[in-house]
N, C-alpha and C positions, 0 to 999 in steps of 0.2 A: 545524393551521394557525392556528386562532383564537388559541391561546396565543402563538405566535410574533408575531402581529400585535399582540396586547395588550402583550407585552413591549416591543416597539418603541414603541408608542403611550404607554405609561406612563412609560418611562424615556428615550425618545429615543435609544436605543442600538441599534446594529446590530453583531452579532458576525460577523466573517469569519475564515476560516481560510486562510492562505496555503499553497499546496502546498510540500512540502519541496524543497530543492534536490537535485541528483542525489546528492551525497555522503550526505546524510541519508537519502534514499530507499534507497540501497544499504546503508547501515548497518541500516535496518529489515529489509531483505531478508535480510542476513547473520544477524541475530539470529534471525529466524523460522526460517530454514533450519537454524540450529544447534539450536534448540529441537526442531524436527521431524526432525532428523537426516537432512537431505537429502544424499545422497551424490554431490554434484557438486563439481568443482573451483571455486575462486574465480573463475577467468576465465570458465568456462562459465556459472556462476550469474549473474555480473554481466552478461554479454552477453545472456543470455536475459531477465533482469530489465529491462534497457533496452529490448529489443524489446517486451516485454509492456507497459511503460509507454507506448511509442509507439502501440501498437495498442489499448490499453484505458484510457480515462479519464485518462491522464497519471500523474504520480507522486503517490502518497498512501499513507498507512498502509493504507487499504482495498485499493488495487490491489496493494500488496505482499502482503497477506494472501491475496487472491484468486490471485495468482501462485503462492504457496507451496501453496495448496490444489490448484491445477491440477497442479503438479509432483508432489504426493503421488499424485494420481489417475493421472497419466501413468506414474509409476514403480511403480505397483501397491502403494503403501504404505498405502492405506486399507482 
């Protein structure tokens, strides 16, 4: 925390990261699902990814990764 504050104090800059829009979020989900070989149809994957984003911290790369990890566990792939 100290380093974050000193960065802001020294340079007067604050970095923020905007959440991705829905299309970008779904692209991340599709990529991760392909890498992990998740056997769901595109429609089901997108529907469930949207539900996940609504129920867990919104759309982000992190929530996409957590969603794929959840699916792997649910489908017995781990």
